[in-house]
N, C-alpha and C positions, 0 to 999 in steps of 0.2 A: 504494500500500500504506500502510496506517495501523496503528497499534498503540495500545492503551489502556494508560495508565500511572496507577497510584495511588501518589502520593508518600507518603501516610500508611502504606500497607502496604509501600512500597518494592518494588513489583512491576510489571513490564511484560509484557503479553500479546503473543504472537507477532503478526507483521504479517498483516493481513487486509484486506478491503475496508472502506471507511468505515462502511457499514451494519452489518457484523458487529462492528466495533470499538465502535460505539454500543450495540449489543445486549449486548455483553460488559460495557460500563460499567454499563448499567442492571442487569444480573444481579448484578454485583459489589456495586453500591450497595445493592441490595435484600437480598442475603444477608449481607454483612459489616457494612455501615454503616446498617442499618435504613432504607434509602431516602434517607439523608442524603447530602450532597455533601462528600466529604472534601477537605481542603486539598491543593492540588497535583494534583487530579484533571484529567486531560487526555487528549485523543486526539492522538497525535503522528504527523507525517508524516516519514519518514526524510529526512535532509538530502540535497540534490542533490550529486552529485560536483562538485568544483571544476573550473573550466575549465582546460584545459592552458595553461601559461604561453606568452606570446608569445616567439618567438625574438628574439635581439638584431637590431638593424636590418639589419646586413649579413650575416645568417646564411643568407638564401635567395639562390639564383642570380639571380633577377629583381632583387632589391634591389641586389645587387653590380653587375649590368649597368647599372642606372639610375644608380647613384652614379658609376660609371666614365664613363658617357656624359656626365653633367652636369659632372664634373671636366674631362674633355678638351674639352668644349664651352666651358666657362668659360676654360680656358687658351687655346684657339684664338681666342676673342673678344679676350682681353687682348693676345695677340701681334698680331692683326690691327689693333687700335686703335693700338698702339705703333708698328707698322711703317708703316701707311698714314695715320695722322692727324697 
């Protein structure tokens, strides 16, 4: 979806297809600005919605399980090295 915006007139037309927005721009330029290109004349595309934020590292069950496994594995290696080395 696209919308035509004329900054000089401070007007934005409703969102349509790119082709319809370009046709509206031409019609507006011809009728209001005698075919000239007004400053700030543009066809806008609405901004994309932001991506959802990533959860904190330990917020998911899989990450907690991996972290716990790594912690216990590290502890087991340390105990084994101290006991048998």
